[in-house]
C-alpha positions, 0 to 999 in steps of 0.5 A: 489570384485566378479571378485577377489573371482572368480579369487581365487576360480578358482585359488583354484580349478586347483591348479594353481600357482599364481605368484607374483613378489617381489623386491629381488624374485619370489615366489608361493604359493600353494593353501592351503597358505594363500595370501601375505598381499597385496591381502588382503590390496587390497581386503579390498580397494575394499570392503571400496570402494564399501561400501563408496560408497553405503553410498555415494549413499544411502546419494544422495538418502536420499537428494534426498527424503528429497528435493522432499518431502520438495518440495512436502509439500511446493507445497501443503501448497502453494495450500492449501494457495491458495484453501483458498484465492479462497474459501474466495474470491468466498464466499464473496458477489459481494460488498465485493470482489476484483474489476476486471476491463478490466481483471485487479484484484484490491484488493479493493472492488467495494463499497470502490473504488466508496466511495474513488472516491467520495472523491477525486472528494469532495477534487478536488471540493473543493481545485480546483474547490471550489467557492471563494469570495474577498470581506470586511465586517463591524461587529457589535458584537451584535445580538439585533434588535437595531443592526440590525436597526442600519446597515440597517440605514448604508446600505442606507447611503453607498449604493454601494459606495465601498469607504464609505464602507471602511470608515464606516468599520474603524470608526464602525466595531469591527473586526480587518479587520476594519484597512484595511476597512474591507478587508478580501481578498479572502475565499473559500465556507465553510470558514466562519460562514454557513450564511456569505457564505450563503450571499456571494454566493447567485447568487441573491445577486450581485457583487460590492453591499452592503449586509445585514444585515446579523445575524451569531454567532459573531454578524450582518455583512454588506458585499461587495463583489467585485469578486466571483467565483461560481462553480455549486454544 
């Protein structure tokens, strides 16, 4: 646009004649005459193109500025969040902060980690390495002294004979297991009544011997342990 204006001003100053092509004739114009309409159109188009370019540049600048501002704001938000987390992490006491092992940070406090390890170990010992026993019993569902004396006499009669134990269980036991000679199968420590468990897993009570009488909330028992595996607690 500036170049076109410079050419026009120089033409008017030197009184030169600008010639234009025409489909049918050539003609001239004097400086006092107005320019042909296609020159005005050319100037208008040039001005319009310049204006459009300026708008595009301004729009691009606005979009870039918006993107930069948004990125900076997002970075500031992330930095603030990181600072908050860092402040919280450093302000916590050691027993409630994250655990660091060999350069790796675990999002669990040392206390929680220790409790979890102990819980897993106890579950492992109870389910995998629990003490187990296999044996039979005779139950008389009465807690009187007379019942206790009755089982003491039966113990002397049975001795350590598993066949006599099974026979007495079938004839006198008041537990449904009497149908199998009092056989209970295999159980883990903790499955039975505490007093029953204590007698069954007591190392002083030898395997393949008659044990009892043992009092529980069911009554009095005689036990006969056939197999036993003891795991130190």
